[in-house]
C-alpha positions as CSV (number, residue, x, y, z in Angstrom):
1,M,-1.4,17.2,15.1
2,R,1.0,16.3,12.3
3,E,0.2,13.2,10.2
4,Q,2.4,10.2,10.4
5,W,4.5,9.4,7.3
6,F,2.5,6.3,6.6
7,Q,-0.8,8.2,6.6
8,L,0.6,10.5,3.9
9,L,1.9,7.5,2.0
10,R,-1.6,5.9,2.1
11,K,-3.2,9.1,0.8
12,Q,-0.6,9.2,-2.0
13,L,-1.4,5.6,-3.0
14,K,-5.1,6.3,-3.1
15,S,-4.5,9.5,-5.1
16,E,-2.2,7.8,-7.7
17,H,-3.9,4.4,-7.9
18,G,-7.4,4.7,-6.6
19,K,-9.2,2.9,-3.8
20,G,-8.2,-0.6,-2.8
21,W,-4.5,-0.2,-2.4
22,G,-3.1,-0.3,1.1
23,V,0.2,-0.7,3.0
24,R,0.9,-1.6,6.6
25,A,3.7,-2.9,8.8
26,M,4.1,-6.6,8.9
27,R,7.0,-8.0,10.9
28,G,9.1,-4.9,10.2
29,K,8.5,-5.1,6.4
30,V,5.9,-3.5,4.1
31,Q,2.8,-5.5,3.3
32,L,1.0,-4.3,0.2
33,T,-2.7,-5.2,-0.1
34,L,-5.1,-4.8,-3.0
35,R,-8.8,-5.1,-2.4
36,V,-10.4,-6.6,-5.5
37,D,-13.9,-5.2,-5.1
38,E,-14.4,-2.1,-2.9
39,N,-18.2,-2.6,-2.8
40,A,-18.1,-6.2,-1.5
41,G,-17.9,-5.3,2.1
42,M,-16.8,-8.2,4.4
43,N,-16.8,-10.5,1.4
44,N,-14.2,-8.4,-0.3
45,P,-11.4,-10.6,-1.7
46,R,-7.9,-9.3,-1.1
47,N,-4.5,-10.0,-2.5
48,S,-1.4,-9.2,-0.5
49,V,2.4,-9.4,-0.8
50,S,5.3,-8.6,1.5
51,L,7.7,-6.2,-0.1
52,P,11.4,-6.6,0.5
53,L,11.5,-3.1,2.1
54,D,11.7,-2.1,5.8
55,W,8.6,-0.3,7.2
56,S,10.4,3.1,7.5
57,A,9.8,6.7,6.5
58,D,13.1,6.5,4.7
59,N,11.6,4.1,2.2
60,Q,8.5,6.0,1.2
61,T,9.7,6.7,-2.3
62,K,10.9,3.1,-2.7
63,I,7.5,1.8,-1.6
64,L,5.7,4.1,-4.1
65,N,8.0,3.0,-6.9
66,F,7.5,-0.6,-6.0
67,V,3.7,-0.2,-6.1
68,N,4.0,1.6,-9.5
69,D,6.1,-1.3,-10.9
70,I,3.6,-3.9,-9.6
71,R,0.6,-1.9,-11.0
72,D,2.3,-1.6,-14.4
73,R,2.7,-5.4,-14.6
74,M,-1.0,-6.1,-13.8
């Protein structure tokens, strides 16, 4: 079975930025989440932000660029 576009996007995020970065649909937009400590289990603090982009395969490159910009500012 062919992978969904967002599964490929998640793999690319992990490949480019490491573990802890995630995206998902939230009210039709993109929610970006960063797990602060991967080894903390259920006590893992997270930061999240809603991006001004629609959750759409057409926005894959824009999502990756947005994450790159955020990562550069951290």
